[in-house]
DRENDO-1510 file (C-alpha; in Angstrom, 1 decimal, always signed):
<recs>
REC; n; res; u; v; w
REC; 1; MET; +138.2; +90.4; +105.8 .
REC; 2; GLY; +137.4; +86.9; +106.3 .
REC; 3; ASP; +140.2; +86.3; +108.9 .
REC; 4; ILE; +139.3; +89.3; +110.8 .
REC; 5; ARG; +137.0; +88.7; +113.7 .
REC; 6; LEU; +134.4; +91.8; +114.4 .
REC; 7; PRO; +131.9; +92.2; +117.2 .
REC; 8; GLU; +128.6; +91.8; +116.1 .
REC; 9; LYS; +127.8; +95.4; +116.8 .
REC; 10; ALA; +130.2; +96.5; +114.3 .
REC; 11; ILE; +128.9; +93.9; +111.9 .
REC; 12; ARG; +125.4; +95.2; +112.1 .
REC; 13; MET; +126.7; +98.9; +111.7 .
REC; 14; GLN; +128.3; +97.9; +108.3 .
REC; 15; ILE; +125.4; +96.2; +107.3 .
REC; 16; ALA; +123.0; +99.2; +108.1 .
REC; 17; SER; +125.3; +101.6; +106.5 .
REC; 18; ALA; +125.4; +99.4; +103.0 .
REC; 19; ILE; +121.7; +98.3; +102.8 .
REC; 20; HIS; +119.1; +101.2; +102.1 .
REC; 21; LEU; +116.2; +99.3; +100.9 .
REC; 22; ILE; +114.7; +96.0; +101.7 .
REC; 23; ILE; +112.1; +94.7; +99.1 .
REC; 24; GLN; +110.0; +91.9; +100.6 .
REC; 25; VAL; +108.0; +89.5; +98.2 .
REC; 26; ALA; +105.5; +86.8; +99.5 .
REC; 27; ARG; +103.6; +84.1; +98.0 .
REC; 28; MET; +99.8; +85.2; +98.0 .
REC; 29; SER; +96.9; +82.5; +98.6 .
REC; 30; ASP; +96.6; +82.1; +94.6 .
REC; 31; GLY; +100.3; +81.1; +94.2 .
REC; 32; SER; +101.5; +84.3; +92.8 .
REC; 33; ARG; +104.3; +86.3; +94.5 .
REC; 34; ARG; +103.7; +89.8; +95.1 .
REC; 35; ILE; +106.0; +92.6; +96.5 .
REC; 36; THR; +104.3; +93.1; +99.9 .
REC; 37; HIS; +106.6; +95.8; +101.5 .
REC; 38; ILE; +109.5; +98.5; +100.5 .
REC; 39; THR; +111.3; +99.3; +103.7 .
REC; 40; GLU; +113.9; +101.8; +104.4 .
REC; 41; LEU; +116.6; +101.2; +106.7 .
REC; 42; THR; +117.2; +104.5; +108.4 .
REC; 43; GLY; +120.0; +103.7; +110.7 .
REC; 44; ALA; +121.5; +101.9; +113.4 .
REC; 45; TYR; +121.3; +103.0; +117.2 .
REC; 46; SER; +123.4; +100.5; +119.5 .
REC; 47; ASP; +122.2; +97.0; +118.8 .
REC; 48; VAL; +119.0; +98.0; +116.9 .
REC; 49; ILE; +118.8; +98.6; +113.3 .
REC; 50; SER; +115.7; +101.2; +112.4 .
REC; 51; MET; +113.4; +100.8; +109.6 .
REC; 52; GLN; +110.3; +102.3; +108.1 .
REC; 53; ASP; +108.0; +101.2; +105.4 .
REC; 54; ILE; +107.6; +103.2; +102.8 .
REC; 55; PHE; +105.0; +101.1; +100.3 .
REC; 56; VAL; +102.8; +98.2; +101.6 .
REC; 57; PHE; +100.5; +96.1; +99.5 .
REC; 58; GLU; +97.1; +95.7; +101.1 .
REC; 59; LYS; +95.0; +92.6; +99.9 .
REC; 60; GLU; +91.5; +93.5; +99.1 .
REC; 61; GLY; +90.1; +90.1; +98.1 .
REC; 62; ILE; +89.9; +87.8; +95.4 .
REC; 63; ALA; +89.1; +88.4; +91.7 .
REC; 64; GLU; +86.6; +86.3; +90.0 .
REC; 65; ASN; +89.4; +84.6; +88.2 .
REC; 66; GLY; +90.8; +83.4; +91.7 .
REC; 67; LYS; +93.5; +86.0; +91.6 .
REC; 68; VAL; +94.7; +88.1; +94.6 .
REC; 69; LYS; +93.6; +91.8; +94.0 .
REC; 70; GLY; +95.1; +94.7; +96.2 .
REC; 71; ARG; +96.6; +98.0; +96.3 .
REC; 72; PHE; +100.3; +99.1; +96.7 .
REC; 73; ARG; +100.1; +102.1; +99.0 .
REC; 74; SER; +102.3; +104.7; +100.5 .
REC; 75; THR; +102.5; +105.1; +104.1 .
REC; 76; GLY; +103.1; +108.8; +103.5 .
REC; 77; ILE; +106.8; +108.6; +104.7 .
REC; 78; VAL; +109.1; +110.3; +102.3 .
REC; 79; PRO; +112.5; +108.1; +102.3 .
REC; 80; LYS; +115.5; +109.6; +103.6 .
REC; 81; PHE; +117.4; +108.9; +100.3 .
REC; 82; THR; +114.9; +111.0; +98.2 .
REC; 83; GLU; +117.6; +114.1; +98.4 .
REC; 84; ARG; +120.5; +111.9; +97.2 .
REC; 85; LEU; +118.3; +110.7; +94.2 .
REC; 86; LYS; +117.6; +114.3; +93.4 .
REC; 87; ALA; +121.2; +115.3; +93.8 .
REC; 88; ALA; +122.1; +112.4; +91.3 .
REC; 89; GLY; +119.6; +113.6; +88.7 .
REC; 90; VAL; +117.1; +111.1; +89.3 .
REC; 91; PRO; +113.8; +112.7; +88.8 .
REC; 92; ILE; +111.3; +112.0; +91.6 .
REC; 93; PRO; +107.6; +112.1; +90.4 .
REC; 94; GLY; +105.6; +114.7; +92.4 .
REC; 95; GLY; +103.3; +113.4; +95.1 .
REC; 96; LEU; +105.1; +109.9; +95.0 .
REC; 97; VAL; +104.3; +108.8; +98.4 .
REC; 98; ASP; +100.9; +110.1; +98.4 .
REC; 99; HIS; +99.5; +107.9; +95.8 .
REC; 100; SER; +98.4; +104.2; +96.0 .
REC; 101; VAL; +98.4; +101.7; +92.7 .
REC; 102; GLU; +95.8; +99.0; +92.3 .
REC; 103; VAL; +97.5; +95.7; +91.3 .
</recs>
């Protein structure tokens, strides 16, 4: 489709329908890289692509060894794709969106 000229709005709609999750990685102050956000694309409306964070990393300080410590916390939002995972036979742990994990 390289020779077809699509309007920008159509391209955005195609991207929004093809991508379900964005995983953002950032470099921490200790030089390590951490996943900081897991975000779901929920749709495209007009020229706006809507997203919602599902999990976020919350920095809690620096450990004695100089490493960043923190918690990967659920925002409490149940992803829209959860039902598709269940239909495909992928087990979803109960209460997944209610927990936080210290890292």
